[in-house]
Structures are given as C-alpha cells and as structure tokens.
Steps between C-alpha positions, in 0.01 A plus 500: 500500500176604334519770237383848605179643354701767311851442369734699279826461312719788380742461211752772422498529120821702490710241683296198391478376858253486789463825695583413861453722802206711378243599761143435384186619678177306447182695574195280562140602419440601865802736491732277702859526375743208508869527412759256376832512314593305188731205563815410305281365220302828484191335650256567780301197603410599857378819669550407865127450540256258339190642333235379259471652157157664487324709241622859500772745405863427588822688441864396487740791542852419389752731673770492231691824567748350748553199273619718212695735727692204647604413143602861425230518234280800432135397485186682396309305767526506877180309567278296267138447610315215329129499579297192411155362564400152604148446365429143597610261768856393427749315714805674357603804297851545354606847380849505341691821423753538220714795596751740344610850606269670249213256454313206641242242404268289709234235440282247678718193529423147600 
C-alpha cells in the first residue's frame, strides 16, 4: 500500500508507548476534513481517501481528551490543533506528536 500524503505517529511520553485509539482530524487547504484513528502502534497512515499534497495550509487536530479519560488521567488538553504549511510540492509530510497530560511537542518528521 502506498503511503498517504500526510501521516502521523503519537507517542505517549508518560507511559513510554504508542498512543492507540486517538481520533485525528486532518483539514485540507480547501477545508475538507478527513478523520482517522491511531492504530495499535499509534500511527495513522491512511485517511480513507487518497489526495495529493499541494501547497497550502493544513491542520491536524488530535482529539486526546477521551484517550486520557480512558486511562483515568487528568489532562490539561482535550484537543490539540497542529497547523502547518506546505510551501512546495512534496509527496509526503509526516507530523509526529509526543504527548503527555500537561504538554506536547511536534515536529516535521520524515
């Protein structure tokens, strides 16, 4: 299977393991929203629809509230929006999220 144009991987820094079962919404430059849920390895590699990565503004919204609630953990965050821009023609963009109940970090991965 060919890799999606946008992928993500969530690691739970508190447990030291992948964060499975988190709903993520991908907003494309034209406003279309696609949804997927992280797999057992904390990854999303498909959005249920193929699309080409074009120049423009994208957003990944990580819906983390239910994830922490299911673990009986209080969290400062319910939803984490990560907006990013694709300036040139790229075939793929990977945006990982390192997550804890009171902080997070993200970066442009490979």
